[in-house]
py3Dmol code that shows the C-alpha trace and the ligand (Angstrom):
import py3Dmol

protein = """\
ATOM      1  CA  UNK A   1       4.575  63.837  62.417  1.00  0.00           C
ATOM      2  CA  UNK A   2       6.307  62.550  65.520  1.00  0.00           C
ATOM      3  CA  UNK A   3       6.648  58.801  65.802  1.00  0.00           C
ATOM      4  CA  UNK A   4       5.836  57.872  69.392  1.00  0.00           C
ATOM      5  CA  UNK A   5       7.581  54.969  71.021  1.00  0.00           C
ATOM      6  CA  UNK A   6       5.454  51.796  71.228  1.00  0.00           C
ATOM      7  CA  UNK A   7       7.511  50.316  74.046  1.00  0.00           C
ATOM      8  CA  UNK A   8       7.720  52.655  76.989  1.00  0.00           C
ATOM      9  CA  UNK A   9      10.063  50.901  79.376  1.00  0.00           C
ATOM     10  CA  UNK A  10      10.152  53.921  81.627  1.00  0.00           C
ATOM     11  CA  UNK A  11       6.524  53.258  82.601  1.00  0.00           C
ATOM     12  CA  UNK A  12       7.537  50.712  85.297  1.00  0.00           C
ATOM     13  CA  UNK A  13      10.163  53.019  86.712  1.00  0.00           C
ATOM     14  CA  UNK A  14       7.750  55.880  87.395  1.00  0.00           C
ATOM     15  CA  UNK A  15       7.411  55.681  91.179  1.00  0.00           C
ATOM     16  CA  UNK A  16       9.239  54.092  94.039  1.00  0.00           C
ATOM     17  CA  UNK A  17       6.228  51.928  94.745  1.00  0.00           C
ATOM     18  CA  UNK A  18       6.210  50.553  91.150  1.00  0.00           C
ATOM     19  CA  UNK A  19       9.981  50.066  91.153  1.00  0.00           C
ATOM     20  CA  UNK A  20       9.775  48.100  94.422  1.00  0.00           C
ATOM     21  CA  UNK A  21       6.991  45.973  92.975  1.00  0.00           C
ATOM     22  CA  UNK A  22       8.811  45.005  89.797  1.00  0.00           C
ATOM     23  CA  UNK A  23      12.305  44.562  91.349  1.00  0.00           C
ATOM     24  CA  UNK A  24      13.631  41.282  90.093  1.00  0.00           C
ATOM     25  CA  UNK A  25      16.371  40.886  92.618  1.00  0.00           C
ATOM     26  CA  UNK A  26      16.006  41.240  96.399  1.00  0.00           C
ATOM     27  CA  UNK A  27      18.325  40.690  99.275  1.00  0.00           C
ATOM     28  CA  UNK A  28      17.268  39.151 102.558  1.00  0.00           C
ATOM     29  CA  UNK A  29      19.306  39.083 105.786  1.00  0.00           C
ATOM     30  CA  UNK A  30      19.065  35.290 105.803  1.00  0.00           C
ATOM     31  CA  UNK A  31      21.136  35.210 102.626  1.00  0.00           C
ATOM     32  CA  UNK A  32      24.047  37.070 104.111  1.00  0.00           C
ATOM     33  CA  UNK A  33      26.984  35.480 105.970  1.00  0.00           C
ATOM     34  CA  UNK A  34      29.470  37.430 108.033  1.00  0.00           C
ATOM     35  CA  UNK A  35      33.175  36.484 107.985  1.00  0.00           C
ATOM     36  CA  UNK A  36      34.583  36.818 111.552  1.00  0.00           C
ATOM     37  CA  UNK A  37      38.257  36.863 112.584  1.00  0.00           C
ATOM     38  CA  UNK A  38      39.087  35.439 115.970  1.00  0.00           C
ATOM     39  CA  UNK A  39      42.592  36.076 117.254  1.00  0.00           C
ATOM     40  CA  UNK A  40      44.400  34.225 120.004  1.00  0.00           C
ATOM     41  CA  UNK A  41      45.863  36.050 122.971  1.00  0.00           C
ATOM     42  CA  UNK A  42      44.222  39.449 122.629  1.00  0.00           C
ATOM     43  CA  UNK A  43      42.085  41.215 125.187  1.00  0.00           C
ATOM     44  CA  UNK A  44      40.087  43.663 123.118  1.00  0.00           C
ATOM     45  CA  UNK A  45      39.021  43.886 119.460  1.00  0.00           C
ATOM     46  CA  UNK A  46      41.837  44.972 117.148  1.00  0.00           C
ATOM     47  CA  UNK A  47      40.850  47.036 114.145  1.00  0.00           C
ATOM     48  CA  UNK A  48      42.288  45.833 110.797  1.00  0.00           C
ATOM     49  CA  UNK A  49      43.929  48.845 109.230  1.00  0.00           C
ATOM     50  CA  UNK A  50      43.248  47.854 105.609  1.00  0.00           C
ATOM     51  CA  UNK A  51      39.602  47.066 106.298  1.00  0.00           C
ATOM     52  CA  UNK A  52      38.084  50.102 108.027  1.00  0.00           C
ATOM     53  CA  UNK A  53      35.184  48.898 110.209  1.00  0.00           C
ATOM     54  CA  UNK A  54      36.401  45.321 110.572  1.00  0.00           C
ATOM     55  CA  UNK A  55      38.213  43.941 113.604  1.00  0.00           C
ATOM     56  CA  UNK A  56      39.914  40.878 114.903  1.00  0.00           C
ATOM     57  CA  UNK A  57      38.015  39.613 117.965  1.00  0.00           C
ATOM     58  CA  UNK A  58      39.205  37.980 121.133  1.00  0.00           C
ATOM     59  CA  UNK A  59      37.644  34.577 121.898  1.00  0.00           C
ATOM     60  CA  UNK A  60      35.722  36.032 124.782  1.00  0.00           C
ATOM     61  CA  UNK A  61      34.242  38.677 122.541  1.00  0.00           C
ATOM     62  CA  UNK A  62      32.817  36.192 120.162  1.00  0.00           C
ATOM     63  CA  UNK A  63      29.435  35.625 121.970  1.00  0.00           C
ATOM     64  CA  UNK A  64      28.665  39.308 121.599  1.00  0.00           C
ATOM     65  CA  UNK A  65      29.378  39.100 117.810  1.00  0.00           C
ATOM     66  CA  UNK A  66      27.187  36.051 117.549  1.00  0.00           C
ATOM     67  CA  UNK A  67      24.420  37.876 119.472  1.00  0.00           C
ATOM     68  CA  UNK A  68      24.609  40.823 117.099  1.00  0.00           C
ATOM     69  CA  UNK A  69      24.554  38.524 114.100  1.00  0.00           C
ATOM     70  CA  UNK A  70      21.563  36.612 115.401  1.00  0.00           C
ATOM     71  CA  UNK A  71      19.700  39.832 116.247  1.00  0.00           C
ATOM     72  CA  UNK A  72      20.361  41.016 112.623  1.00  0.00           C
ATOM     73  CA  UNK A  73      18.792  37.809 111.287  1.00  0.00           C
ATOM     74  CA  UNK A  74      21.710  36.902 109.063  1.00  0.00           C
ATOM     75  CA  UNK A  75      22.221  33.331 107.857  1.00  0.00           C
ATOM     76  CA  UNK A  76      25.508  32.561 109.514  1.00  0.00           C
ATOM     77  CA  UNK A  77      29.053  33.513 110.424  1.00  0.00           C
ATOM     78  CA  UNK A  78      32.172  32.243 108.795  1.00  0.00           C
ATOM     79  CA  UNK A  79      34.954  31.840 111.332  1.00  0.00           C
ATOM     80  CA  UNK A  80      38.630  32.442 110.620  1.00  0.00           C
ATOM     81  CA  UNK A  81      41.314  31.818 113.290  1.00  0.00           C
ATOM     82  CA  UNK A  82      44.446  33.895 113.781  1.00  0.00           C
ATOM     83  CA  UNK A  83      46.832  31.785 115.882  1.00  0.00           C
ATOM     84  CA  UNK A  84      49.823  33.020 117.839  1.00  0.00           C
ATOM     85  CA  UNK A  85      52.066  30.165 116.712  1.00  0.00           C
ATOM     86  CA  UNK A  86      52.364  28.715 113.228  1.00  0.00           C
ATOM     87  CA  UNK A  87      54.379  25.829 111.909  1.00  0.00           C
ATOM     88  CA  UNK A  88      55.287  24.141 108.662  1.00  0.00           C
ATOM     89  CA  UNK A  89      52.324  21.685 108.735  1.00  0.00           C
ATOM     90  CA  UNK A  90      49.713  23.914 110.338  1.00  0.00           C
ATOM     91  CA  UNK A  91      49.250  21.782 113.488  1.00  0.00           C
ATOM     92  CA  UNK A  92      47.025  24.423 115.099  1.00  0.00           C
ATOM     93  CA  UNK A  93      44.319  23.606 112.540  1.00  0.00           C
ATOM     94  CA  UNK A  94      43.702  20.083 113.813  1.00  0.00           C
ATOM     95  CA  UNK A  95      44.380  20.757 117.478  1.00  0.00           C
ATOM     96  CA  UNK A  96      41.037  20.735 119.346  1.00  0.00           C
ATOM     97  CA  UNK A  97      42.494  23.608 121.413  1.00  0.00           C
ATOM     98  CA  UNK A  98      43.589  25.535 118.345  1.00  0.00           C
ATOM     99  CA  UNK A  99      42.072  28.981 118.125  1.00  0.00           C
ATOM    100  CA  UNK A 100      39.714  28.219 115.267  1.00  0.00           C
ATOM    101  CA  UNK A 101      38.353  25.032 116.891  1.00  0.00           C
ATOM    102  CA  UNK A 102      37.878  26.834 120.196  1.00  0.00           C
ATOM    103  CA  UNK A 103      36.120  29.673 118.388  1.00  0.00           C
ATOM    104  CA  UNK A 104      33.746  27.205 116.747  1.00  0.00           C
ATOM    105  CA  UNK A 105      32.852  25.788 120.113  1.00  0.00           C
ATOM    106  CA  UNK A 106      32.181  29.159 121.618  1.00  0.00           C
ATOM    107  CA  UNK A 107      30.216  30.374 118.587  1.00  0.00           C
ATOM    108  CA  UNK A 108      28.118  27.259 118.342  1.00  0.00           C
ATOM    109  CA  UNK A 109      27.129  27.458 121.936  1.00  0.00           C
ATOM    110  CA  UNK A 110      26.319  31.167 121.652  1.00  0.00           C
ATOM    111  CA  UNK A 111      24.338  30.704 118.476  1.00  0.00           C
ATOM    112  CA  UNK A 112      22.142  27.980 119.971  1.00  0.00           C
ATOM    113  CA  UNK A 113      20.713  27.177 116.529  1.00  0.00           C
ATOM    114  CA  UNK A 114      19.722  30.717 115.627  1.00  0.00           C
ATOM    115  CA  UNK A 115      22.253  30.921 112.768  1.00  0.00           C
ATOM    116  CA  UNK A 116      24.758  28.587 111.141  1.00  0.00           C
ATOM    117  CA  UNK A 117      28.299  28.446 112.418  1.00  0.00           C
ATOM    118  CA  UNK A 118      30.701  27.983 109.528  1.00  0.00           C
ATOM    119  CA  UNK A 119      34.448  27.503 109.580  1.00  0.00           C
ATOM    120  CA  UNK A 120      37.209  28.147 107.059  1.00  0.00           C
ATOM    121  CA  UNK A 121      38.850  24.847 106.270  1.00  0.00           C
ATOM    122  CA  UNK A 122      42.274  25.758 104.968  1.00  0.00           C
ATOM    123  CA  UNK A 123      45.829  25.770 106.242  1.00  0.00           C
ATOM    124  CA  UNK A 124      47.084  29.211 105.353  1.00  0.00           C
ATOM    125  CA  UNK A 125      46.205  30.799 108.693  1.00  0.00           C
ATOM    126  CA  UNK A 126      48.136  28.017 110.414  1.00  0.00           C
ATOM    127  CA  UNK A 127      51.294  27.488 108.363  1.00  0.00           C
ATOM    128  CA  UNK A 128      54.437  29.564 108.843  1.00  0.00           C
ATOM    129  CA  UNK A 129      55.012  29.690 105.045  1.00  0.00           C
ATOM    130  CA  UNK A 130      51.417  30.947 104.470  1.00  0.00           C
ATOM    131  CA  UNK A 131      50.429  28.344 101.913  1.00  0.00           C
ATOM    132  CA  UNK A 132      47.068  26.632 101.940  1.00  0.00           C
ATOM    133  CA  UNK A 133      48.594  23.199 102.146  1.00  0.00           C
ATOM    134  CA  UNK A 134      51.716  21.359 103.423  1.00  0.00           C
ATOM    135  CA  UNK A 135      54.850  21.488 101.260  1.00  0.00           C
ATOM    136  CA  UNK A 136      56.759  18.735  99.549  1.00  0.00           C
ATOM    137  CA  UNK A 137      60.547  18.487  99.820  1.00  0.00           C
ATOM    138  CA  UNK A 138      60.943  20.642  96.636  1.00  0.00           C
ATOM    139  CA  UNK A 139      58.848  23.399  98.193  1.00  0.00           C
ATOM    140  CA  UNK A 140      55.768  22.845  96.079  1.00  0.00           C
ATOM    141  CA  UNK A 141      52.324  22.418  97.713  1.00  0.00           C
ATOM    142  CA  UNK A 142      51.738  18.735  98.124  1.00  0.00           C
ATOM    143  CA  UNK A 143      48.188  18.078  97.094  1.00  0.00           C
ATOM    144  CA  UNK A 144      47.593  14.615  98.517  1.00  0.00           C
ATOM    145  CA  UNK A 145      49.508  15.098 101.764  1.00  0.00           C
ATOM    146  CA  UNK A 146      47.396  18.185 102.263  1.00  0.00           C
ATOM    147  CA  UNK A 147      44.210  16.138 101.777  1.00  0.00           C
ATOM    148  CA  UNK A 148      45.073  14.049 104.796  1.00  0.00           C
ATOM    149  CA  UNK A 149      45.379  17.148 106.957  1.00  0.00           C
ATOM    150  CA  UNK A 150      42.106  18.593 105.577  1.00  0.00           C
ATOM    151  CA  UNK A 151      40.339  15.330 106.480  1.00  0.00           C
ATOM    152  CA  UNK A 152      41.572  15.617 110.053  1.00  0.00           C
ATOM    153  CA  UNK A 153      40.695  19.303 110.167  1.00  0.00           C
ATOM    154  CA  UNK A 154      37.147  18.486 108.938  1.00  0.00           C
ATOM    155  CA  UNK A 155      36.729  16.055 111.859  1.00  0.00           C
ATOM    156  CA  UNK A 156      38.093  18.546 114.352  1.00  0.00           C
ATOM    157  CA  UNK A 157      35.745  21.270 113.053  1.00  0.00           C
ATOM    158  CA  UNK A 158      32.717  18.971 113.053  1.00  0.00           C
ATOM    159  CA  UNK A 159      33.552  17.866 116.576  1.00  0.00           C
ATOM    160  CA  UNK A 160      33.744  21.466 117.693  1.00  0.00           C
ATOM    161  CA  UNK A 161      30.266  22.068 116.356  1.00  0.00           C
ATOM    162  CA  UNK A 162      30.615  23.692 112.902  1.00  0.00           C
ATOM    163  CA  UNK A 163      27.544  23.104 110.763  1.00  0.00           C
ATOM    164  CA  UNK A 164      29.165  24.145 107.526  1.00  0.00           C
ATOM    165  CA  UNK A 165      32.788  23.685 106.556  1.00  0.00           C
ATOM    166  CA  UNK A 166      34.175  26.142 103.974  1.00  0.00           C
ATOM    167  CA  UNK A 167      36.702  24.260 101.908  1.00  0.00           C
ATOM    168  CA  UNK A 168      38.882  27.112 100.580  1.00  0.00           C
ATOM    169  CA  UNK A 169      42.244  25.442  99.916  1.00  0.00           C
ATOM    170  CA  UNK A 170      41.794  24.615  96.253  1.00  0.00           C
ATOM    171  CA  UNK A 171      43.398  21.199  96.477  1.00  0.00           C
ATOM    172  CA  UNK A 172      42.151  18.602  93.975  1.00  0.00           C
ATOM    173  CA  UNK A 173      39.923  16.105  95.761  1.00  0.00           C
ATOM    174  CA  UNK A 174      39.384  18.128  98.918  1.00  0.00           C
ATOM    175  CA  UNK A 175      35.688  17.748  98.945  1.00  0.00           C
ATOM    176  CA  UNK A 176      35.843  13.928  98.483  1.00  0.00           C
ATOM    177  CA  UNK A 177      38.523  13.576 101.201  1.00  0.00           C
ATOM    178  CA  UNK A 178      36.587  15.537 103.786  1.00  0.00           C
ATOM    179  CA  UNK A 179      33.304  13.881 102.885  1.00  0.00           C
ATOM    180  CA  UNK A 180      34.850  10.404 103.253  1.00  0.00           C
ATOM    181  CA  UNK A 181      36.351  11.260 106.611  1.00  0.00           C
ATOM    182  CA  UNK A 182      33.132  12.720 107.930  1.00  0.00           C
ATOM    183  CA  UNK A 183      31.026   9.832 106.657  1.00  0.00           C
ATOM    184  CA  UNK A 184      33.397   7.283 108.208  1.00  0.00           C
ATOM    185  CA  UNK A 185      33.034   9.139 111.522  1.00  0.00           C
ATOM    186  CA  UNK A 186      29.250   9.016 111.216  1.00  0.00           C
ATOM    187  CA  UNK A 187      29.076  12.796 110.647  1.00  0.00           C
ATOM    188  CA  UNK A 188      26.795  12.626 107.647  1.00  0.00           C
ATOM    189  CA  UNK A 189      25.090  15.796 108.812  1.00  0.00           C
ATOM    190  CA  UNK A 190      27.977  18.225 108.139  1.00  0.00           C
ATOM    191  CA  UNK A 191      27.469  20.510 105.179  1.00  0.00           C
ATOM    192  CA  UNK A 192      30.434  21.054 102.781  1.00  0.00           C
ATOM    193  CA  UNK A 193      30.678  24.466 101.158  1.00  0.00           C
ATOM    194  CA  UNK A 194      33.215  24.154  98.373  1.00  0.00           C
ATOM    195  CA  UNK A 195      35.059  27.260  97.378  1.00  0.00           C
ATOM    196  CA  UNK A 196      35.021  25.755  93.892  1.00  0.00           C
ATOM    197  CA  UNK A 197      35.955  28.611  91.583  1.00  0.00           C
ATOM    198  CA  UNK A 198      38.493  30.426  93.731  1.00  0.00           C
ATOM    199  CA  UNK A 199      40.717  32.702  91.693  1.00  0.00           C
ATOM    200  CA  UNK A 200      44.324  33.704  92.388  1.00  0.00           C
ATOM    201  CA  UNK A 201      43.278  37.257  93.192  1.00  0.00           C
ATOM    202  CA  UNK A 202      44.846  40.555  94.200  1.00  0.00           C
ATOM    203  CA  UNK A 203      41.561  41.269  96.001  1.00  0.00           C
ATOM    204  CA  UNK A 204      42.557  39.025  98.935  1.00  0.00           C
ATOM    205  CA  UNK A 205      45.169  41.631  99.860  1.00  0.00           C
ATOM    206  CA  UNK A 206      43.568  43.085 102.986  1.00  0.00           C
ATOM    207  CA  UNK A 207      42.640  39.512 104.211  1.00  0.00           C
ATOM    208  CA  UNK A 208      46.391  38.850 104.619  1.00  0.00           C
ATOM    209  CA  UNK A 209      46.432  41.667 107.195  1.00  0.00           C
ATOM    210  CA  UNK A 210      43.320  40.284 108.802  1.00  0.00           C
ATOM    211  CA  UNK A 211      44.873  36.871 109.429  1.00  0.00           C
ATOM    212  CA  UNK A 212      48.472  38.256 109.646  1.00  0.00           C
ATOM    213  CA  UNK A 213      49.661  35.776 107.055  1.00  0.00           C
ATOM    214  CA  UNK A 214      52.819  36.400 105.079  1.00  0.00           C
ATOM    215  CA  UNK A 215      52.818  34.306 102.041  1.00  0.00           C
ATOM    216  CA  UNK A 216      56.074  32.974 100.557  1.00  0.00           C
ATOM    217  CA  UNK A 217      55.516  33.011  96.818  1.00  0.00           C
ATOM    218  CA  UNK A 218      51.983  32.962  95.420  1.00  0.00           C
ATOM    219  CA  UNK A 219      48.994  30.661  95.071  1.00  0.00           C
ATOM    220  CA  UNK A 220      48.944  30.360  91.315  1.00  0.00           C
ATOM    221  CA  UNK A 221      49.648  26.592  91.337  1.00  0.00           C
ATOM    222  CA  UNK A 222      46.326  25.929  93.039  1.00  0.00           C
ATOM    223  CA  UNK A 223      44.036  28.911  92.694  1.00  0.00           C
ATOM    224  CA  UNK A 224      42.455  29.588  89.277  1.00  0.00           C
ATOM    225  CA  UNK A 225      43.920  31.882  86.626  1.00  0.00           C
ATOM    226  CA  UNK A 226      41.721  35.035  86.385  1.00  0.00           C
ATOM    227  CA  UNK A 227      41.223  34.515  82.644  1.00  0.00           C
ATOM    228  CA  UNK A 228      39.707  31.081  82.897  1.00  0.00           C
ATOM    229  CA  UNK A 229      35.921  30.904  83.078  1.00  0.00           C
ATOM    230  CA  UNK A 230      35.348  27.455  81.758  1.00  0.00           C
ATOM    231  CA  UNK A 231      37.764  26.006  84.349  1.00  0.00           C
ATOM    232  CA  UNK A 232      35.724  27.655  87.103  1.00  0.00           C
ATOM    233  CA  UNK A 233      32.626  25.937  85.906  1.00  0.00           C
ATOM    234  CA  UNK A 234      34.455  22.577  85.699  1.00  0.00           C
ATOM    235  CA  UNK A 235      35.792  23.022  89.272  1.00  0.00           C
ATOM    236  CA  UNK A 236      32.196  23.603  90.490  1.00  0.00           C
ATOM    237  CA  UNK A 237      30.831  20.470  88.731  1.00  0.00           C
ATOM    238  CA  UNK A 238      33.770  18.348  89.997  1.00  0.00           C
ATOM    239  CA  UNK A 239      32.951  19.501  93.531  1.00  0.00           C
ATOM    240  CA  UNK A 240      29.364  18.548  93.146  1.00  0.00           C
ATOM    241  CA  UNK A 241      30.413  15.113  91.950  1.00  0.00           C
ATOM    242  CA  UNK A 242      32.682  14.808  95.015  1.00  0.00           C
ATOM    243  CA  UNK A 243      29.770  15.553  97.326  1.00  0.00           C
ATOM    244  CA  UNK A 244      29.725  19.357  97.839  1.00  0.00           C
ATOM    245  CA  UNK A 245      26.403  20.612  99.210  1.00  0.00           C
ATOM    246  CA  UNK A 246      27.054  24.211  98.104  1.00  0.00           C
ATOM    247  CA  UNK A 247      29.504  25.639  95.628  1.00  0.00           C
ATOM    248  CA  UNK A 248      31.035  29.083  95.715  1.00  0.00           C
ATOM    249  CA  UNK A 249      32.678  31.604  93.416  1.00  0.00           C
ATOM    250  CA  UNK A 250      35.291  33.949  94.866  1.00  0.00           C
ATOM    251  CA  UNK A 251      35.969  36.853  94.558  1.00  0.00           C
ATOM    252  CA  UNK A 252      32.489  37.922  93.499  1.00  0.00           C
ATOM    253  CA  UNK A 253      32.464  41.262  91.700  1.00  0.00           C
ATOM    254  CA  UNK A 254      35.231  40.633  89.088  1.00  0.00           C
ATOM    255  CA  UNK A 255      33.831  37.131  88.402  1.00  0.00           C
ATOM    256  CA  UNK A 256      30.121  37.682  87.871  1.00  0.00           C
ATOM    257  CA  UNK A 257      30.256  35.919  84.523  1.00  0.00           C
ATOM    258  CA  UNK A 258      31.700  32.796  86.175  1.00  0.00           C
ATOM    259  CA  UNK A 259      28.981  33.079  88.862  1.00  0.00           C
ATOM    260  CA  UNK A 260      26.234  33.243  86.267  1.00  0.00           C
ATOM    261  CA  UNK A 261      27.650  30.287  84.342  1.00  0.00           C
ATOM    262  CA  UNK A 262      28.013  28.178  87.472  1.00  0.00           C
ATOM    263  CA  UNK A 263      24.498  29.208  88.559  1.00  0.00           C
ATOM    264  CA  UNK A 264      23.151  28.092  85.194  1.00  0.00           C
ATOM    265  CA  UNK A 265      24.401  24.512  85.515  1.00  0.00           C
ATOM    266  CA  UNK A 266      24.784  23.813  89.212  1.00  0.00           C
ATOM    267  CA  UNK A 267      22.328  21.399  90.806  1.00  0.00           C
ATOM    268  CA  UNK A 268      23.279  22.657  94.256  1.00  0.00           C
ATOM    269  CA  UNK A 269      23.044  26.155  95.782  1.00  0.00           C
ATOM    270  CA  UNK A 270      25.637  28.683  94.514  1.00  0.00           C
ATOM    271  CA  UNK A 271      27.109  31.280  96.789  1.00  0.00           C
ATOM    272  CA  UNK A 272      29.651  34.074  96.322  1.00  0.00           C
ATOM    273  CA  UNK A 273      32.326  35.610  98.506  1.00  0.00           C
ATOM    274  CA  UNK A 274      32.630  39.406  98.348  1.00  0.00           C
ATOM    275  CA  UNK A 275      36.229  39.475  99.510  1.00  0.00           C
ATOM    276  CA  UNK A 276      38.337  41.777 101.522  1.00  0.00           C
ATOM    277  CA  UNK A 277      39.638  43.844  98.575  1.00  0.00           C
ATOM    278  CA  UNK A 278      36.098  44.414  97.273  1.00  0.00           C
ATOM    279  CA  UNK A 279      35.162  45.611 100.681  1.00  0.00           C
ATOM    280  CA  UNK A 280      38.221  47.850 101.034  1.00  0.00           C
ATOM    281  CA  UNK A 281      37.780  49.456  97.587  1.00  0.00           C
ATOM    282  CA  UNK A 282      34.277  50.662  98.363  1.00  0.00           C
ATOM    283  CA  UNK A 283      35.176  51.770 101.912  1.00  0.00           C
ATOM    284  CA  UNK A 284      38.204  53.760 100.791  1.00  0.00           C
ATOM    285  CA  UNK A 285      36.480  55.273  97.760  1.00  0.00           C
ATOM    286  CA  UNK A 286      33.546  56.275 100.013  1.00  0.00           C
ATOM    287  CA  UNK A 287      35.875  57.701 102.628  1.00  0.00           C
ATOM    288  CA  UNK A 288      37.429  59.889  99.959  1.00  0.00           C
ATOM    289  CA  UNK A 289      34.015  61.130  99.043  1.00  0.00           C
ATOM    290  CA  UNK A 290      34.035  59.823  95.438  1.00  0.00           C
ATOM    291  CA  UNK A 291      31.123  57.446  95.750  1.00  0.00           C
ATOM    292  CA  UNK A 292      27.969  57.126  97.887  1.00  0.00           C
ATOM    293  CA  UNK A 293      28.832  54.371 100.387  1.00  0.00           C
ATOM    294  CA  UNK A 294      25.436  52.911 101.000  1.00  0.00           C
ATOM    295  CA  UNK A 295      24.379  52.847  97.413  1.00  0.00           C
ATOM    296  CA  UNK A 296      27.654  51.332  96.270  1.00  0.00           C
ATOM    297  CA  UNK A 297      27.459  48.584  98.883  1.00  0.00           C
ATOM    298  CA  UNK A 298      23.830  47.897  97.975  1.00  0.00           C
ATOM    299  CA  UNK A 299      24.550  47.841  94.225  1.00  0.00           C
ATOM    300  CA  UNK A 300      27.555  45.537  94.639  1.00  0.00           C
ATOM    301  CA  UNK A 301      25.451  42.975  96.591  1.00  0.00           C
ATOM    302  CA  UNK A 302      22.422  43.228  94.324  1.00  0.00           C
ATOM    303  CA  UNK A 303      24.702  42.657  91.349  1.00  0.00           C
ATOM    304  CA  UNK A 304      26.122  39.519  92.945  1.00  0.00           C
ATOM    305  CA  UNK A 305      22.603  38.258  93.623  1.00  0.00           C
ATOM    306  CA  UNK A 306      21.467  39.111  90.142  1.00  0.00           C
ATOM    307  CA  UNK A 307      24.376  37.124  88.665  1.00  0.00           C
ATOM    308  CA  UNK A 308      23.110  34.013  90.496  1.00  0.00           C
ATOM    309  CA  UNK A 309      24.357  33.858  94.028  1.00  0.00           C
ATOM    310  CA  UNK A 310      21.779  32.571  96.497  1.00  0.00           C
ATOM    311  CA  UNK A 311      23.817  33.680  99.489  1.00  0.00           C
ATOM    312  CA  UNK A 312      26.750  36.070  99.859  1.00  0.00           C
ATOM    313  CA  UNK A 313      29.673  36.166 102.327  1.00  0.00           C
ATOM    314  CA  UNK A 314      30.203  39.839 102.961  1.00  0.00           C
ATOM    315  CA  UNK A 315      31.859  41.922 105.639  1.00  0.00           C
ATOM    316  CA  UNK A 316      28.848  44.240 105.527  1.00  0.00           C
ATOM    317  CA  UNK A 317      26.395  41.463 106.421  1.00  0.00           C
ATOM    318  CA  UNK A 318      25.201  42.892 109.754  1.00  0.00           C
ATOM    319  CA  UNK A 319      25.004  46.546 108.590  1.00  0.00           C
ATOM    320  CA  UNK A 320      23.149  45.599 105.413  1.00  0.00           C
ATOM    321  CA  UNK A 321      20.728  43.348 107.365  1.00  0.00           C
ATOM    322  CA  UNK A 322      19.891  46.472 109.373  1.00  0.00           C
ATOM    323  CA  UNK A 323      19.152  48.440 106.287  1.00  0.00           C
ATOM    324  CA  UNK A 324      16.937  45.691 104.951  1.00  0.00           C
ATOM    325  CA  UNK A 325      15.046  45.555 108.227  1.00  0.00           C
ATOM    326  CA  UNK A 326      14.449  49.304 107.980  1.00  0.00           C
ATOM    327  CA  UNK A 327      12.914  48.673 104.577  1.00  0.00           C
ATOM    328  CA  UNK A 328      15.562  50.666 102.651  1.00  0.00           C
ATOM    329  CA  UNK A 329      15.944  49.764  99.014  1.00  0.00           C
ATOM    330  CA  UNK A 330      19.466  48.939  98.422  1.00  0.00           C
ATOM    331  CA  UNK A 331      20.514  49.982  95.000  1.00  0.00           C
TER     332      UNK A 331
END
"""
ligand_1 = """\
16
PBG
C 41.972 30.920 102.616
C 41.123 32.071 102.397
C 41.479 33.320 101.828
C 40.328 34.137 101.903
C 39.278 33.337 102.480
N 39.779 32.166 102.759
C 42.803 33.826 101.415
C 43.441 33.295 100.181
O 43.010 32.252 99.638
O 44.464 33.855 99.754
C 40.220 35.530 101.436
C 39.020 36.239 101.902
C 39.027 37.717 101.651
O 39.932 38.251 100.989
O 38.079 38.416 102.129
N 41.997 30.501 103.956
"""
view = py3Dmol.view(width=600, height=400)
view.addModel(protein, "pdb")
view.setStyle({"model": 0}, {"cartoon": {"style": "trace"}})
view.addModel(ligand_1, "xyz")
view.setStyle({"model": 1}, {"stick": {}})
view.zoomTo()
view.show()
């Protein structure tokens, strides 16, 4: 006699309507944030070769990007500046007329409260050596000297109108330093998003093209070693203690375990950054015809949400928001 299964887990997968009803993980446009590159001294958008579909934008093109993002209903844009001139200490980052601070002003005005304007708070786009901080005499990245620059950068970005500052430099104490500077200036309203568990990753490769940064050496003395999960959790908890409002894990896909562990213990929202290399891998594989582009994008984002991210920075934010608005199921 045949023994019939008692548990029939296929029952809930029978129809699209049932699958939609029992889906545990959903995406919403409000949980997506679009990274945007703004380049000084260009007249028209410049495509980024290693990131098909992504461009650097001229400052005057930014209102149109903001309009598109607002119409898509996404939660915000994360601005990156690509300056024409760089120097050893990244002066352009604290100059109110530096490209990033100008972009923040333009975006904040265009957004008019419809979405959050966020800014990358890091020196690598502004230094000629490409490191995320200033260098000591021996060539190493000087943690505490960098904190002073970050604090001034935080004030400049807050003045320009950024609602959320993305602290991505991985210096010890960066959250506390920026929080103290903002509080002292009466800017207790500014949200600090700490890139807490930011790994020294090959998946940032295409981003270097996007911001035209040529790094001398590597970032292994400040970004996390890919093998260390516990350290990522500790970084997140330390950032919460220092006053972070949101913590982030980056990259996302290769670090879903870290994301889940941080999500399990964090008292503040947890976000993830699906980085340039994760984007490029799917775009290039899809262009070669080896995977279904839309399904792969959807699955990658649902996976990041399932692992515990409440919001996701992704270069597909606007496109995916459109799919969600059309009621398409994503994975
Ligand atoms: C630092 C920063 C980087 C990225 C975001 N912020 C580069 C790095 O740390 O090497 C990478 C983002 C991506 O790859 O999409 N300013």
